[in-house]
One Martini backbone bead per residue (centre of mass of N, CA, C, O) as a GRO file, in nm:
protein
  434
    1UNK     BB    1   8.914  27.176  14.276
    2UNK     BB    2   9.000  27.437  14.124
    3UNK     BB    3   9.221  27.688  14.144
    4UNK     BB    4   9.025  27.918  14.056
    5UNK     BB    5   8.790  27.849  14.241
    6UNK     BB    6   8.936  27.884  14.507
    7UNK     BB    7   9.003  28.183  14.464
    8UNK     BB    8   8.716  28.285  14.426
    9UNK     BB    9   8.614  28.198  14.718
   10UNK     BB   10   8.814  28.387  14.870
   11UNK     BB   11   8.733  28.690  14.710
   12UNK     BB   12   8.431  28.621  14.654
   13UNK     BB   13   8.126  28.646  14.715
   14UNK     BB   14   7.885  28.397  14.795
   15UNK     BB   15   7.645  28.547  14.615
   16UNK     BB   16   7.819  28.474  14.369
   17UNK     BB   17   7.725  28.285  14.129
   18UNK     BB   18   7.762  27.950  13.989
   19UNK     BB   19   7.777  27.734  13.740
   20UNK     BB   20   7.798  27.426  13.810
   21UNK     BB   21   7.975  27.178  13.963
   22UNK     BB   22   8.196  27.265  13.733
   23UNK     BB   23   8.317  27.541  13.671
   24UNK     BB   24   8.368  27.762  13.402
   25UNK     BB   25   8.613  27.891  13.166
   26UNK     BB   26   8.604  28.143  12.935
   27UNK     BB   27   8.849  28.210  12.656
   28UNK     BB   28   8.668  28.187  12.386
   29UNK     BB   29   8.524  28.335  12.071
   30UNK     BB   30   8.277  28.265  11.795
   31UNK     BB   31   8.005  28.388  11.747
   32UNK     BB   32   7.803  28.129  11.906
   33UNK     BB   33   8.089  28.036  12.025
   34UNK     BB   34   8.268  27.861  12.287
   35UNK     BB   35   8.566  27.828  12.501
   36UNK     BB   36   8.733  27.654  12.730
   37UNK     BB   37   9.018  27.573  12.924
   38UNK     BB   38   8.975  27.256  12.811
   39UNK     BB   39   8.852  27.279  12.498
   40UNK     BB   40   8.554  27.319  12.514
   41UNK     BB   41   8.269  27.338  12.314
   42UNK     BB   42   8.000  27.592  12.267
   43UNK     BB   43   7.673  27.663  12.248
   44UNK     BB   44   7.524  27.984  12.294
   45UNK     BB   45   7.206  28.044  12.492
   46UNK     BB   46   7.292  28.323  12.687
   47UNK     BB   47   7.497  28.560  12.632
   48UNK     BB   48   7.576  28.683  12.906
   49UNK     BB   49   7.292  28.762  12.972
   50UNK     BB   50   7.208  28.906  12.682
   51UNK     BB   51   7.488  29.070  12.593
   52UNK     BB   52   7.589  28.899  12.338
   53UNK     BB   53   7.403  28.982  12.080
   54UNK     BB   54   7.630  28.908  11.835
   55UNK     BB   55   7.840  28.774  11.993
   56UNK     BB   56   8.166  28.681  11.887
   57UNK     BB   57   8.397  28.846  11.724
   58UNK     BB   58   8.299  29.114  11.580
   59UNK     BB   59   8.438  29.303  11.349
   60UNK     BB   60   8.279  29.575  11.367
   61UNK     BB   61   8.326  29.609  11.672
   62UNK     BB   62   8.628  29.570  11.698
   63UNK     BB   63   8.708  29.804  11.501
   64UNK     BB   64   8.576  30.034  11.658
   65UNK     BB   65   8.746  29.996  11.914
   66UNK     BB   66   9.027  30.016  11.785
   67UNK     BB   67   8.996  30.305  11.683
   68UNK     BB   68   8.963  30.430  11.962
   69UNK     BB   69   9.227  30.327  12.087
   70UNK     BB   70   9.414  30.465  11.872
   71UNK     BB   71   9.351  30.762  11.980
   72UNK     BB   72   9.392  30.744  12.315
   73UNK     BB   73   9.071  30.752  12.387
   74UNK     BB   74   8.874  30.624  12.659
   75UNK     BB   75   8.853  30.891  12.845
   76UNK     BB   76   8.669  31.210  12.966
   77UNK     BB   77   8.387  31.256  13.029
   78UNK     BB   78   8.084  31.462  13.050
   79UNK     BB   79   8.251  31.743  13.033
   80UNK     BB   80   8.266  31.642  12.737
   81UNK     BB   81   8.250  31.596  12.423
   82UNK     BB   82   8.084  31.301  12.261
   83UNK     BB   83   8.032  31.176  11.962
   84UNK     BB   84   7.934  30.887  12.012
   85UNK     BB   85   7.710  30.968  12.211
   86UNK     BB   86   7.539  31.149  12.029
   87UNK     BB   87   7.488  30.945  11.801
   88UNK     BB   88   7.349  30.734  11.979
   89UNK     BB   89   7.123  30.911  12.091
   90UNK     BB   90   6.991  30.972  11.820
   91UNK     BB   91   6.913  30.683  11.751
   92UNK     BB   92   6.744  30.612  12.005
   93UNK     BB   93   6.540  30.840  11.990
   94UNK     BB   94   6.431  30.755  11.707
   95UNK     BB   95   6.348  30.452  11.804
   96UNK     BB   96   6.146  30.507  12.054
   97UNK     BB   97   5.878  30.708  11.996
   98UNK     BB   98   5.955  30.948  12.165
   99UNK     BB   99   5.886  31.257  12.228
  100UNK     BB  100   6.142  31.457  12.274
  101UNK     BB  101   6.399  31.293  12.317
  102UNK     BB  102   6.622  31.175  12.567
  103UNK     BB  103   6.964  31.077  12.674
  104UNK     BB  104   7.102  30.863  12.935
  105UNK     BB  105   7.407  30.739  13.037
  106UNK     BB  106   7.532  30.430  13.160
  107UNK     BB  107   7.662  30.108  13.296
  108UNK     BB  108   7.359  29.996  13.359
  109UNK     BB  109   7.045  29.884  13.434
  110UNK     BB  110   7.037  29.963  13.725
  111UNK     BB  111   7.114  30.264  13.682
  112UNK     BB  112   6.886  30.328  13.485
  113UNK     BB  113   6.653  30.279  13.686
  114UNK     BB  114   6.733  30.492  13.887
  115UNK     BB  115   6.697  30.733  13.698
  116UNK     BB  116   6.400  30.688  13.622
  117UNK     BB  117   6.293  30.704  13.913
  118UNK     BB  118   6.399  30.985  13.976
  119UNK     BB  119   6.240  31.133  13.756
  120UNK     BB  120   5.955  31.048  13.849
  121UNK     BB  121   5.964  31.144  14.148
  122UNK     BB  122   6.020  31.438  14.075
  123UNK     BB  123   5.781  31.504  13.881
  124UNK     BB  124   5.562  31.405  14.119
  125UNK     BB  125   5.635  31.441  14.410
  126UNK     BB  126   5.701  31.139  14.516
  127UNK     BB  127   5.694  30.807  14.731
  128UNK     BB  128   5.575  30.608  14.500
  129UNK     BB  129   5.558  30.268  14.355
  130UNK     BB  130   5.503  30.071  14.075
  131UNK     BB  131   5.500  29.712  14.037
  132UNK     BB  132   5.585  29.377  13.968
  133UNK     BB  133   5.531  29.068  14.007
  134UNK     BB  134   5.848  28.913  13.961
  135UNK     BB  135   6.048  29.125  13.944
  136UNK     BB  136   6.354  29.288  13.791
  137UNK     BB  137   6.590  29.590  13.840
  138UNK     BB  138   6.824  29.519  14.048
  139UNK     BB  139   7.094  29.584  14.314
  140UNK     BB  140   6.999  29.845  14.414
  141UNK     BB  141   6.817  30.024  14.624
  142UNK     BB  142   6.579  30.099  14.429
  143UNK     BB  143   6.569  29.840  14.254
  144UNK     BB  144   6.503  29.648  14.487
  145UNK     BB  145   6.235  29.787  14.576
  146UNK     BB  146   6.110  29.716  14.269
  147UNK     BB  147   6.136  29.419  14.341
  148UNK     BB  148   5.926  29.102  14.301
  149UNK     BB  149   6.173  28.904  14.389
  150UNK     BB  150   6.270  28.758  14.674
  151UNK     BB  151   6.552  28.629  14.585
  152UNK     BB  152   6.643  28.951  14.487
  153UNK     BB  153   6.611  29.079  14.777
  154UNK     BB  154   6.878  29.235  14.949
  155UNK     BB  155   6.653  29.428  15.084
  156UNK     BB  156   6.400  29.581  15.300
  157UNK     BB  157   6.487  29.845  15.218
  158UNK     BB  158   6.363  30.190  15.130
  159UNK     BB  159   6.317  30.499  14.945
  160UNK     BB  160   6.028  30.370  14.888
  161UNK     BB  161   5.713  30.288  14.804
  162UNK     BB  162   5.591  29.958  14.712
  163UNK     BB  163   5.363  29.825  14.461
  164UNK     BB  164   5.223  29.510  14.357
  165UNK     BB  165   5.126  29.373  14.058
  166UNK     BB  166   4.961  29.223  13.829
  167UNK     BB  167   5.056  28.985  13.522
  168UNK     BB  168   5.247  28.703  13.601
  169UNK     BB  169   4.978  28.512  13.746
  170UNK     BB  170   4.805  28.291  13.577
  171UNK     BB  171   4.843  28.031  13.773
  172UNK     BB  172   4.633  28.120  13.942
  173UNK     BB  173   4.318  28.019  14.021
  174UNK     BB  174   4.172  28.299  13.971
  175UNK     BB  175   4.307  28.313  13.650
  176UNK     BB  176   4.337  28.045  13.477
  177UNK     BB  177   4.033  28.067  13.322
  178UNK     BB  178   4.100  28.320  13.183
  179UNK     BB  179   4.100  28.540  12.961
  180UNK     BB  180   4.284  28.789  12.850
  181UNK     BB  181   4.066  29.010  12.873
  182UNK     BB  182   3.976  28.943  13.164
  183UNK     BB  183   4.249  28.975  13.299
  184UNK     BB  184   4.303  29.268  13.222
  185UNK     BB  185   4.050  29.378  13.360
  186UNK     BB  186   4.117  29.278  13.645
  187UNK     BB  187   4.386  29.432  13.676
  188UNK     BB  188   4.280  29.720  13.623
  189UNK     BB  189   4.071  29.714  13.858
  190UNK     BB  190   4.279  29.670  14.082
  191UNK     BB  191   4.428  29.934  14.035
  192UNK     BB  192   4.191  30.121  14.078
  193UNK     BB  193   4.139  30.028  14.370
  194UNK     BB  194   4.415  30.104  14.486
  195UNK     BB  195   4.378  30.422  14.403
  196UNK     BB  196   4.103  30.441  14.598
  197UNK     BB  197   4.165  30.218  14.868
  198UNK     BB  198   4.500  30.240  14.936
  199UNK     BB  199   4.613  30.482  14.756
  200UNK     BB  200   4.736  30.787  14.656
  201UNK     BB  201   4.790  30.895  14.340
  202UNK     BB  202   4.970  31.154  14.412
  203UNK     BB  203   5.201  30.945  14.546
  204UNK     BB  204   5.254  30.841  14.248
  205UNK     BB  205   5.489  30.812  13.998
  206UNK     BB  206   5.501  30.494  13.891
  207UNK     BB  207   5.540  30.240  13.648
  208UNK     BB  208   5.749  29.955  13.660
  209UNK     BB  209   5.828  29.740  13.366
  210UNK     BB  210   5.848  29.425  13.223
  211UNK     BB  211   5.744  29.275  12.941
  212UNK     BB  212   5.971  29.062  13.021
  213UNK     BB  213   6.066  28.852  13.268
  214UNK     BB  214   6.375  28.754  13.338
  215UNK     BB  215   6.450  28.619  13.621
  216UNK     BB  216   6.146  28.481  13.622
  217UNK     BB  217   6.149  28.319  13.330
  218UNK     BB  218   5.993  28.469  13.096
  219UNK     BB  219   5.760  28.607  13.196
  220UNK     BB  220   5.418  28.713  13.089
  221UNK     BB  221   5.190  28.903  12.974
  222UNK     BB  222   4.942  28.987  12.804
  223UNK     BB  223   4.868  29.145  12.544
  224UNK     BB  224   4.765  29.475  12.673
  225UNK     BB  225   4.805  29.527  12.975
  226UNK     BB  226   4.953  29.814  12.963
  227UNK     BB  227   4.716  29.954  12.838
  228UNK     BB  228   4.525  29.912  13.078
  229UNK     BB  229   4.706  30.055  13.283
  230UNK     BB  230   4.746  30.330  13.135
  231UNK     BB  231   4.457  30.425  13.155
  232UNK     BB  232   4.472  30.457  13.462
  233UNK     BB  233   4.726  30.632  13.492
  234UNK     BB  234   4.621  30.877  13.317
  235UNK     BB  235   4.399  30.968  13.524
  236UNK     BB  236   4.669  31.066  13.725
  237UNK     BB  237   4.968  31.105  13.584
  238UNK     BB  238   5.108  30.840  13.574
  239UNK     BB  239   5.392  30.683  13.500
  240UNK     BB  240   5.580  30.498  13.237
  241UNK     BB  241   5.818  30.228  13.272
  242UNK     BB  242   6.031  30.054  13.051
  243UNK     BB  243   6.209  29.757  13.096
  244UNK     BB  244   6.463  29.691  12.828
  245UNK     BB  245   6.719  29.524  12.906
  246UNK     BB  246   6.604  29.241  12.762
  247UNK     BB  247   6.375  29.339  12.525
  248UNK     BB  248   6.548  29.486  12.344
  249UNK     BB  249   6.642  29.507  11.999
  250UNK     BB  250   6.433  29.265  11.884
  251UNK     BB  251   6.425  28.993  12.049
  252UNK     BB  252   6.107  28.917  12.026
  253UNK     BB  253   6.048  28.995  11.701
  254UNK     BB  254   5.789  29.181  11.695
  255UNK     BB  255   5.959  29.412  11.842
  256UNK     BB  256   6.192  29.643  11.932
  257UNK     BB  257   6.007  29.674  12.178
  258UNK     BB  258   5.836  29.511  12.416
  259UNK     BB  259   5.599  29.726  12.453
  260UNK     BB  260   5.473  29.698  12.166
  261UNK     BB  261   5.268  29.463  12.241
  262UNK     BB  262   5.073  29.705  12.393
  263UNK     BB  263   5.034  29.981  12.230
  264UNK     BB  264   5.257  30.167  12.378
  265UNK     BB  265   5.401  30.472  12.505
  266UNK     BB  266   5.628  30.558  12.710
  267UNK     BB  267   5.802  30.786  12.909
  268UNK     BB  268   6.013  30.546  12.958
  269UNK     BB  269   6.335  30.384  12.887
  270UNK     BB  270   6.533  30.107  12.955
  271UNK     BB  271   6.886  30.012  12.902
  272UNK     BB  272   7.123  29.742  12.791
  273UNK     BB  273   7.340  29.497  12.753
  274UNK     BB  274   7.338  29.442  12.410
  275UNK     BB  275   7.439  29.719  12.301
  276UNK     BB  276   7.768  29.649  12.357
  277UNK     BB  277   7.850  29.352  12.321
  278UNK     BB  278   7.997  29.362  12.638
  279UNK     BB  279   7.989  29.649  12.686
  280UNK     BB  280   7.946  29.892  12.921
  281UNK     BB  281   7.592  29.974  12.898
  282UNK     BB  282   7.342  30.229  12.956
  283UNK     BB  283   6.992  30.365  12.986
  284UNK     BB  284   6.783  30.656  12.909
  285UNK     BB  285   6.468  30.704  12.745
  286UNK     BB  286   6.299  31.027  12.730
  287UNK     BB  287   6.139  31.276  12.799
  288UNK     BB  288   6.297  31.567  12.818
  289UNK     BB  289   6.144  31.690  13.068
  290UNK     BB  290   6.207  31.454  13.257
  291UNK     BB  291   6.520  31.466  13.258
  292UNK     BB  292   6.546  31.777  13.311
  293UNK     BB  293   6.393  31.759  13.606
  294UNK     BB  294   6.639  31.693  13.745
  295UNK     BB  295   6.800  31.783  14.011
  296UNK     BB  296   7.070  31.938  13.966
  297UNK     BB  297   7.374  31.817  13.924
  298UNK     BB  298   7.539  31.609  13.659
  299UNK     BB  299   7.714  31.300  13.609
  300UNK     BB  300   7.917  31.050  13.421
  301UNK     BB  301   8.204  30.910  13.430
  302UNK     BB  302   8.138  30.641  13.234
  303UNK     BB  303   7.904  30.732  13.087
  304UNK     BB  304   7.935  30.737  12.750
  305UNK     BB  305   8.194  30.640  12.664
  306UNK     BB  306   8.390  30.609  12.386
  307UNK     BB  307   8.409  30.296  12.386
  308UNK     BB  308   8.117  30.200  12.436
  309UNK     BB  309   7.990  30.379  12.204
  310UNK     BB  310   8.139  30.247  11.977
  311UNK     BB  311   8.021  29.965  12.019
  312UNK     BB  312   7.718  30.048  12.009
  313UNK     BB  313   7.708  30.164  11.726
  314UNK     BB  314   7.797  29.905  11.582
  315UNK     BB  315   7.576  29.720  11.692
  316UNK     BB  316   7.326  29.876  11.591
  317UNK     BB  317   7.401  29.881  11.294
  318UNK     BB  318   7.405  29.577  11.256
  319UNK     BB  319   7.122  29.508  11.346
  320UNK     BB  320   6.978  29.681  11.125
  321UNK     BB  321   7.129  29.581  10.859
  322UNK     BB  322   7.044  29.257  10.942
  323UNK     BB  323   6.762  29.207  11.055
  324UNK     BB  324   6.745  29.065  11.359
  325UNK     BB  325   6.447  29.064  11.429
  326UNK     BB  326   6.358  28.860  11.211
  327UNK     BB  327   6.548  28.635  11.303
  328UNK     BB  328   6.427  28.602  11.584
  329UNK     BB  329   6.147  28.514  11.493
  330UNK     BB  330   6.224  28.263  11.324
  331UNK     BB  331   6.415  28.106  11.529
  332UNK     BB  332   6.222  28.111  11.768
  333UNK     BB  333   5.994  27.945  11.640
  334UNK     BB  334   6.150  27.688  11.599
  335UNK     BB  335   6.217  27.636  11.899
  336UNK     BB  336   5.945  27.665  12.044
  337UNK     BB  337   5.789  27.456  11.876
  338UNK     BB  338   5.982  27.220  11.935
  339UNK     BB  339   5.943  27.218  12.244
  340UNK     BB  340   5.635  27.178  12.249
  341UNK     BB  341   5.634  26.907  12.105
  342UNK     BB  342   5.824  26.756  12.304
  343UNK     BB  343   5.656  26.808  12.575
  344UNK     BB  344   5.425  26.594  12.531
  345UNK     BB  345   5.657  26.356  12.636
  346UNK     BB  346   5.729  26.537  12.906
  347UNK     BB  347   5.686  26.524  13.251
  348UNK     BB  348   5.910  26.756  13.337
  349UNK     BB  349   5.730  26.952  13.167
  350UNK     BB  350   5.560  27.230  13.163
  351UNK     BB  351   5.629  27.519  13.043
  352UNK     BB  352   5.633  27.685  12.725
  353UNK     BB  353   5.802  27.999  12.649
  354UNK     BB  354   5.790  28.291  12.426
  355UNK     BB  355   5.994  28.536  12.230
  356UNK     BB  356   6.178  28.464  12.016
  357UNK     BB  357   6.506  28.503  12.165
  358UNK     BB  358   6.296  28.432  12.435
  359UNK     BB  359   6.310  28.142  12.632
  360UNK     BB  360   6.126  27.877  12.819
  361UNK     BB  361   6.153  27.608  13.077
  362UNK     BB  362   5.964  27.418  13.288
  363UNK     BB  363   6.030  27.236  13.583
  364UNK     BB  364   5.875  26.931  13.703
  365UNK     BB  365   5.719  26.722  13.906
  366UNK     BB  366   5.553  26.449  13.793
  367UNK     BB  367   5.373  26.398  14.049
  368UNK     BB  368   5.304  26.703  14.170
  369UNK     BB  369   5.375  26.960  13.967
  370UNK     BB  370   5.602  27.098  14.091
  371UNK     BB  371   5.852  27.283  14.119
  372UNK     BB  372   6.203  27.198  13.987
  373UNK     BB  373   6.521  27.287  14.052
  374UNK     BB  374   6.668  27.016  14.029
  375UNK     BB  375   6.593  26.949  13.735
  376UNK     BB  376   6.709  27.205  13.613
  377UNK     BB  377   7.000  27.143  13.695
  378UNK     BB  378   7.027  26.880  13.533
  379UNK     BB  379   6.979  27.007  13.252
  380UNK     BB  380   7.207  27.205  13.260
  381UNK     BB  381   7.426  26.985  13.270
  382UNK     BB  382   7.341  26.819  13.019
  383UNK     BB  383   7.384  27.045  12.815
  384UNK     BB  384   7.685  27.092  12.867
  385UNK     BB  385   7.778  26.801  12.797
  386UNK     BB  386   7.656  26.864  12.486
  387UNK     BB  387   7.729  27.184  12.412
  388UNK     BB  388   7.524  27.371  12.602
  389UNK     BB  389   7.434  27.700  12.693
  390UNK     BB  390   7.235  27.791  12.975
  391UNK     BB  391   6.976  27.905  13.178
  392UNK     BB  392   6.845  28.026  13.503
  393UNK     BB  393   6.518  28.051  13.685
  394UNK     BB  394   6.271  28.184  13.854
  395UNK     BB  395   6.093  28.194  14.141
  396UNK     BB  396   6.199  27.866  14.192
  397UNK     BB  397   6.441  27.772  13.996
  398UNK     BB  398   6.280  27.602  13.732
  399UNK     BB  399   6.395  27.773  13.491
  400UNK     BB  400   6.477  27.768  13.158
  401UNK     BB  401   6.681  28.020  13.008
  402UNK     BB  402   6.688  28.173  12.672
  403UNK     BB  403   6.939  28.388  12.474
  404UNK     BB  404   7.063  28.415  12.200
  405UNK     BB  405   7.214  28.532  11.963
  406UNK     BB  406   7.091  28.714  11.684
  407UNK     BB  407   7.304  28.550  11.486
  408UNK     BB  408   7.165  28.303  11.467
  409UNK     BB  409   7.130  28.029  11.296
  410UNK     BB  410   6.940  27.787  11.170
  411UNK     BB  411   7.134  27.554  11.238
  412UNK     BB  412   7.184  27.639  11.533
  413UNK     BB  413   6.894  27.622  11.626
  414UNK     BB  414   6.862  27.319  11.568
  415UNK     BB  415   7.098  27.221  11.739
  416UNK     BB  416   7.005  27.330  12.013
  417UNK     BB  417   6.733  27.191  12.019
  418UNK     BB  418   6.845  26.899  12.014
  419UNK     BB  419   7.007  26.916  12.277
  420UNK     BB  420   6.778  26.998  12.466
  421UNK     BB  421   6.592  26.757  12.418
  422UNK     BB  422   6.797  26.542  12.504
  423UNK     BB  423   6.827  26.645  12.795
  424UNK     BB  424   6.531  26.617  12.875
  425UNK     BB  425   6.499  26.314  12.813
  426UNK     BB  426   6.708  26.210  13.006
  427UNK     BB  427   6.575  26.318  13.267
  428UNK     BB  428   6.304  26.184  13.221
  429UNK     BB  429   6.408  25.887  13.224
  430UNK     BB  430   6.528  25.895  13.505
  431UNK     BB  431   6.255  25.940  13.645
  432UNK     BB  432   6.114  25.681  13.539
  433UNK     BB  433   6.347  25.487  13.685
  434UNK     BB  434   6.293  25.568  14.000
   0.00000   0.00000   0.00000
């Protein structure tokens, strides 16, 4: 055990997980590559859990932060006007598609979801929320209550009643043979039945949903599901919140916001992660009347601070000026198609899925076809040994999930694909030989 690992285990809670049998410390980075304290270099396909959206040491972001630092003002609080905050809010409101939008900045996606839920519960004077099976919305009290992934529900207590809908469970025998249209219709009718025979719609504030479920291994409903749900919600005035913490900023390639694949505009969207390219920032963009309706006075001590919003403005400007959404679509297609082709000969691979630079591979036991977290762990290690950092998740811990920086080049995409396929083949061959 390394000296730093021993110290970590002494002072950090044991539920704060670490990757790898021998955890690594990342000490430097440039572009889409990082270096650990032993001098090993890696191509990064997980980007600090989708947070280093432009990669590492991006001059435009670094210079924006340095200019703010040079002013001597790192923090003022929201009791004072913050130019960077206002400019960033104007950009996000304009990109949201939401009419008369306002923006409230937070420090994380968890906090953003709390604010969005508070706004919806207040607006509807309700005490119930709809969420999706398999979802993850954060680690705080309300966010945990709306989380539909048992492995990440840190408490059974809740400030409101949550009801979990279908949408990312096509693998169940009841739905496996259905077309997308039939599945969407079945889900919508199930929601309609819930609101007529299970709960009173007047008691329901909102549906909060990830267009692509992050922690659950980038599982996703068919395009159009949330349009089907929204039709039912609109019958009762129930609000729709799209959790864009992982799917926003063009990462899926198809649309700037993940909800765009469903052809609807939500009442609110939450965001975080990649916007600051590593600096802590999150927020809610919503109809102005919805955010204005939160009762009482409020501030955010660190939310929208001058430093984080300087980084976020530079990140968003870079993203838009370099058309990184189109790059995500092109490079994501190269990787996903390559993985699907390779999977034809790999018994340890179940499903390959994804959109843009947001893709996953399920590992299964070749004999039983059951999810195999052990095999996923072995591929995670094999990829690291070959110089590639990837992530892991899924309801059963058996999914490899990957989301490289959006600045990934074509050559880097091909390189990472080759390493990943080699790692999968190695583990597959080991299983064949057992």
